[in-house]
KEMARRO-960021 format. One record per residue (C-alpha): z, y, x. Coordinates in steps of 0.25 Angstrom, whole numbers, plus 5000, padded with zeros to 4 digits. Layout:
# KEMARRO-960021
ZYX;...
# end
This chain:
# KEMARRO-960021
544548325320;543748405331;543848295341;543548185331;542448235321;541948105317;543148055310;542748115296;541248135299;540748005294;541248035279;540348165279;538948175273;537748215282;537848355275;539248365278;539048325292;537948425293;538848535288;539948495298;539048505310;538548645305;539948695303;540348645317;539048705323;539448845317;540948825323;540348795337;539548925336;540649005331;541648955342;540548985353;540249125347;541749155347;541949105361;542949005357;543648915368;542748815375;543548695371;543548735356;542048755357;541848625364;542648555353;541848615342;540548575350;541048425351;541348425336;539948485333;539248375342;540048265335;539748315321;538248315325;538348175330;538948135317;537848205309;536748135317;537447995315;537648015300;536248075297;535348025308;534948175310;535248275321;536048395315;535148515314;535748645310;535348695296;534648565292;535648475284;535448325284;534348265276;534648175264;534848045271;535247905267;535847815277;535247675276;535847535281;535347555296;535947695297;534647765298;534347875289;533247885278;532947995269;533047985254;531948005245;532248145242;531748275237;530948365246;531448505246;531148615256;530748765255;529248715253;529348585246;530048525234;529748385231;530448285222;530048145215;531148175204;530548225191;531948295189;531648375202;532448385215;533748315216;534648445218;535948365221;535348295232;534748425237;536048485238;536548375246;535348375255;535348525257;536848535258;537048635248;538148645237;537948615222;538148735213;539248675204;540048725192;541148775201;540148875208;539448915195;540848945189;541249025201;539949105201;540249135186;541649185189;541149275201;540049345192;540749345179;539549285171;538849155168;538049105180;536549105179;535948985172;535248945185;536748915190;537248855177;536048755176;535948715191;534648785194;535448845206;536148725210;536548725224;537148825234;537648855248;538948945249;538849015235;540349005235;540449095247;539549195240;540449195228;541649205238;541049335244;540649385230;542149365225;542649435237;541749555235;540849525247;539349545246;538249445247;536749455244;535649375238;534349325245;533249245239;531749245241;530349205237;529149145245;527949225239;526949115238;526149165226;525949285218;526549235206;527949175205;528249065195;529549055187;530248955197;530149075207;531049155197;532249065198;532849115211;532649255207;533149245193;534449185199;534549285211;534449405201;535549345193;536449325206;536049465211;536549525197;537849445196;538249465210;537649605212;537149575226;535949615235;534749525234;533649505245;532349425241;531449375252;529949355250;529449265260;528049305261;528049265276;528449125272;527249115262;526249165273;526749065283;526748945273;525648975264;524148995265;524149145262;523949275270;525149365274;524649475264;524649375252;526049325255;526549475256;525849505243;526449385236;527849425240;527649565234;527149495221;528249395221;529249515223;528749575209;529149445202;530449445209;530749585205;530349555191;531549465190;532449585189;533049615203;533749745205;532949825216;534249895220;534849755224;533649675229;532749675241;531449595241;530749575254;529549515259;529749445273;528349505278;528949645274;530349645277;530349565290;529649675298;530649785293;532049725294;532649695308;533849635302;533049535295;532249495307;533449485316;534049385306;532749305306;532749295322;534249255322;533949135312;532649105320;533549095333;534548995327;533548895320;532748795328;531348745325;531948615324;532848665313;531748725305;530948605306;532048525301;532348615289;530948655285;530148545290;529248635299;528348565309;527648605322;526448645315;527148755306;526848895310;528048965317;528149065305;528648945296;529648905307;530249045308;530149075293;531549015289;532249125297;531549225288;532049165276;533449155282;533549295286;533849355272;535049275271;535749375281;536149515276;535749575289;534249545286;534449665276;535149775283;534649875273;535449805261;536649755269;536849875278;536749775290;537849685286;537649545290;538749465283;538349465269;538149335263;536849295256;536549205244;535249145242;534749095229;533549005231;532848865227;533448755236;532148735243;532448855251;533848805256;533348755269;533048895274;534548935271;535148805276;534548855289;534948995287;536448955284;536448875297;535948995305;536849105298;538149075305;537449075319;536849215317;538149265311;537649275297;538349215284;537649095278;536849125265;537249055253;536248995243;536048955229;534948855227;534048825215;533348705210;531848705210;531048755199;530148645194;528648645192;528148635178;527648495182;529048445185;530148455195;529448365204;528348465207;528348595214;527848725208;526648785215;526148925215;524748865216;524948775204;525048875192;525448765183;526648725191;527548835186;527648955177;527149075185;527749215182;526249265179;526049155168;525649205154;526449145142;525249055139;525249005153;526748975153;526548905140;525348815145;526048785158;527348735151;526648655140;525648595150;526348575163;527848575161;528348435164;529048365152;530248285151;529848235138;529348105133;527948055131;527948055116;528748145106;529348015100;529947975114;530348115117;531148125103;531747985106;532147995121;532148155124;531548235136;532048245150;532548385154;532748335168;531248335171;530648425160;530148555166;530248635154;531748605153;531848635168;531148765166;532048805154;533348775163;532848885172;532348985162;533148965149;534449035151;535148985138;535948865142;536148825127;534748825124;534348745137;535448645133;534848635119;533448615124;533948505134;534648425123;533448435113;532448395124;533348285129;533548225115;532048235112;532248335101;531448445109;530048405113;529448435127;528448535120;529648605113;530348615127;529148675133;529048775122;530448825125;530048835140;528848915136;529649015127;530649035139;529649055150;528549145143;529549265141;530249245154;528849255162;528349365153;529649445155;529449425171;528049465170;528449595163;529549625173;528549605185;527549695179;528549805181;528749775196;527849875203;527549875218;528449995219;529649905214;529249795223;529349895235;530749935231;531249795231;530549765244;530949895252;532149865262;533249955257;534749965253;535149895240;536149935230;537349875238;538249925249;538549845261;
# end
């Protein structure tokens, strides 16, 4: 096999080929680091070159570490042409489909794994309770190496959670709560430490705002995050602008990542151009660093081998594909990931929510009256043009934003299924479905506002002070 690698390569998909090249590259590095015999290293290098050639022949692209192949279709003359596909990156989400992004295609394109029934059942067995409705309903739908995290947990080995928030505005909206609601549940059922990164440096680099404003937004957003109910003894929230200057471990990991990622790679992964400021080009290493436990010596007692699990929306995956590619080269475990779908704008799943458009979502500062008005006026309907048509043909839950929002926030499975059947059959009208959503969202937002009022500057300071948490390492 080592001498004739092409014998079974033609049957592999571009993504499988990419993974084979990546694995072989890691093998070559390990052989060199271990000072293996020269003939063994030479054979492994020949295999690597052959795999790279097969990859280029199949995809029409040179192999680039950390950059999986684009979703390509081969046409008759053997040249490659991009499909009409959804655009998903850390700053843009665009789709022409009223149902939203095609997540099955995205799994293939990004090379992640679908969260299937077997994995959900395994999580249930591990924690001894019913999985979160975000898992049961496919809101968290994709993963990388979650099986490894469960292996560790079942063998009493530690892991930790890492998620984040880019503080681009003072007020967060309900969509921003999704990763934090799920992360809080994960922290409680697995009883593990959590670090939350506030990327105020990123927002300063990308947005037209002062560095003071970015830092101020970070502290305001921290209050909303704390109001989700996190335990101060198990959670460290940090601002990049603060923490980077105080943690040698964090900065060392940033520099290690920076050394192992080329400008060409970040251009390919993130679409940077020659006119982007160098701060943007170096930022991905800052988002990568919390994936490594040595970035938090005060929490992990200097230990470097503790795996990280990152719950996030799938648009953040490019950062962590890069991180996972770099990790073995700097002697760190690859972070595992759980990916969520995107939270739709009120105007429909084709549009993106914007902090500058108050009508694109329900904000955590909205009054009950504002919530009612926004849903009645702006929530995209899957209903028919007339009551008669709706009674006859029924509504479409796949595109109806009120139903989508209820999928996120209505915890009762039986009630949700009843609403779906009634709306699809035409028994339930759009106005009635919107009324259910209003009655769900008003108390949820009001309760959040009450909890946030209790979060003082002193409490924020406690969460954001580097310190030992309630775990022994």
